[in-house]
LOKOLMAR-299781 format. One record per atom (N, C-alpha, C): residue in three letters; x, y, z; residue number from 0. Coordinates in steps of 0.02 Angstrom, whole numbers, plus 50000, padded with zeros to 5 digits. Example, Ala and Ser with C-alpha at 12.3 -4.5 7.8 and 13.67 -1.06 7.14 Angstrom:
<sites>
residu, X, Y, Z, num
ALA, 50660, 49716, 50390, 0
ALA, 50615, 49775, 50390, 0
ALA, 50660, 49835, 50390, 0
SER, 50642, 49888, 50354, 1
SER, 50684, 49947, 50357, 1
SER, 50645, 50002, 50394, 1
</sites>
This chain:
<sites>
residu, X, Y, Z, num
MET, 55090, 42290, 47505, 0
MET, 55090, 42233, 47551, 0
MET, 55117, 42172, 47514, 0
LEU, 55157, 42134, 47546, 1
LEU, 55190, 42077, 47515, 1
LEU, 55139, 42024, 47490, 1
TYR, 55089, 42010, 47530, 2
TYR, 55039, 41959, 47512, 2
TYR, 54970, 41991, 47502, 2
GLY, 54968, 42048, 47472, 3
GLY, 54907, 42088, 47467, 3
GLY, 54847, 42052, 47436, 3
LYS, 54858, 42011, 47386, 4
LYS, 54802, 41979, 47351, 4
LYS, 54793, 41906, 47373, 4
ALA, 54824, 41886, 47426, 5
ALA, 54819, 41817, 47448, 5
ALA, 54752, 41804, 47483, 5
LYS, 54730, 41743, 47476, 6
LYS, 54667, 41722, 47508, 6
LYS, 54681, 41701, 47580, 6
ASP, 54627, 41698, 47619, 7
ASP, 54634, 41679, 47690, 7
ASP, 54665, 41610, 47697, 7
SER, 54650, 41564, 47653, 8
SER, 54678, 41497, 47658, 8
SER, 54754, 41498, 47651, 8
PHE, 54780, 41546, 47613, 9
PHE, 54853, 41553, 47607, 9
PHE, 54884, 41570, 47674, 9
PHE, 54853, 41617, 47710, 10
PHE, 54879, 41639, 47774, 10
PHE, 54874, 41583, 47826, 10
GLU, 54820, 41545, 47824, 11
GLU, 54812, 41489, 47870, 11
GLU, 54867, 41438, 47858, 11
ASP, 54880, 41422, 47795, 12
ASP, 54932, 41374, 47777, 12
ASP, 55001, 41401, 47798, 12
LEU, 55014, 41464, 47786, 13
LEU, 55077, 41495, 47805, 13
LEU, 55088, 41492, 47880, 13
PHE, 55036, 41505, 47919, 14
PHE, 55041, 41503, 47992, 14
PHE, 55057, 41432, 48015, 14
VAL, 55022, 41383, 47987, 15
VAL, 55034, 41313, 48008, 15
VAL, 55105, 41292, 47991, 15
ARG, 55127, 41308, 47930, 16
ARG, 55195, 41289, 47911, 16
ARG, 55248, 41323, 47955, 16
HIS, 55237, 41386, 47970, 17
HIS, 55284, 41423, 48013, 17
HIS, 55286, 41391, 48082, 17
THR, 55228, 41374, 48108, 18
THR, 55224, 41345, 48175, 18
THR, 55260, 41278, 48177, 18
TYR, 55249, 41235, 48127, 19
TYR, 55283, 41171, 48125, 19
TYR, 55359, 41179, 48119, 19
MET, 55380, 41224, 48076, 20
MET, 55452, 41235, 48068, 20
MET, 55483, 41261, 48132, 20
ARG, 55448, 41305, 48167, 21
ARG, 55474, 41332, 48230, 21
ARG, 55481, 41276, 48281, 21
MET, 55431, 41232, 48285, 22
MET, 55434, 41176, 48331, 22
MET, 55493, 41130, 48315, 22
ILE, 55505, 41117, 48252, 23
ILE, 55560, 41073, 48232, 23
ILE, 55627, 41105, 48249, 23
VAL, 55634, 41168, 48235, 24
VAL, 55698, 41203, 48249, 24
VAL, 55711, 41205, 48324, 24
LEU, 55660, 41221, 48363, 25
LEU, 55670, 41224, 48436, 25
LEU, 55686, 41155, 48465, 25
THR, 55653, 41103, 48440, 26
THR, 55668, 41035, 48463, 26
THR, 55739, 41015, 48445, 26
SER, 55758, 41029, 48383, 27
SER, 55826, 41012, 48361, 27
SER, 55879, 41049, 48403, 27
LEU, 55867, 41112, 48415, 28
LEU, 55914, 41152, 48454, 28
LEU, 55919, 41126, 48526, 28
THR, 55863, 41109, 48554, 29
THR, 55862, 41083, 48623, 29
THR, 55901, 41017, 48627, 29
LEU, 55890, 40973, 48579, 30
LEU, 55926, 40909, 48579, 30
LEU, 56000, 40920, 48567, 30
ALA, 56018, 40966, 48522, 31
ALA, 56088, 40980, 48507, 31
ALA, 56124, 41008, 48568, 31
LEU, 56089, 41046, 48609, 32
LEU, 56118, 41074, 48669, 32
LEU, 56117, 41025, 48728, 32
GLY, 56088, 40967, 48718, 33
GLY, 56086, 40916, 48770, 33
GLY, 56039, 40932, 48827, 33
LYS, 55990, 40972, 48814, 34
LYS, 55942, 40991, 48866, 34
LYS, 55886, 40939, 48869, 34
ILE, 55861, 40926, 48928, 35
ILE, 55805, 40881, 48937, 35
ILE, 55749, 40922, 48969, 35
ARG, 55695, 40928, 48932, 36
ARG, 55638, 40969, 48954, 36
ARG, 55573, 40935, 48936, 36
LYS, 55519, 40960, 48963, 37
LYS, 55453, 40936, 48943, 37
LYS, 55441, 40959, 48871, 37
PRO, 55408, 40917, 48831, 38
PRO, 55394, 40936, 48762, 38
PRO, 55359, 41003, 48754, 38
GLU, 55314, 41019, 48800, 39
GLU, 55278, 41082, 48798, 39
GLU, 55325, 41141, 48806, 39
ASP, 55375, 41133, 48849, 40
ASP, 55423, 41186, 48860, 40
ASP, 55469, 41195, 48799, 40
ILE, 55487, 41139, 48769, 41
ILE, 55532, 41142, 48711, 41
ILE, 55499, 41180, 48654, 41
VAL, 55438, 41161, 48635, 42
VAL, 55407, 41191, 48576, 42
VAL, 55383, 41262, 48589, 42
SER, 55378, 41281, 48653, 43
SER, 55358, 41350, 48667, 43
SER, 55419, 41396, 48673, 43
GLY, 55479, 41366, 48675, 44
GLY, 55539, 41406, 48678, 44
GLY, 55561, 41422, 48749, 44
LEU, 55536, 41386, 48798, 45
LEU, 55552, 41401, 48868, 45
LEU, 55610, 41359, 48894, 45
PHE, 55659, 41345, 48852, 46
PHE, 55715, 41304, 48875, 46
PHE, 55775, 41345, 48893, 46
</sites>
């Protein structure tokens, strides 16, 4: 396993970082495409 000896706090931090990065990428993509949507739709990927 890639993270076999990692503690739970590592996985929590990894999840939070991944979530924030996903939100930033989706927001940037939406703006670059000139789409106007509700923020909830943008960060959930429903654009």
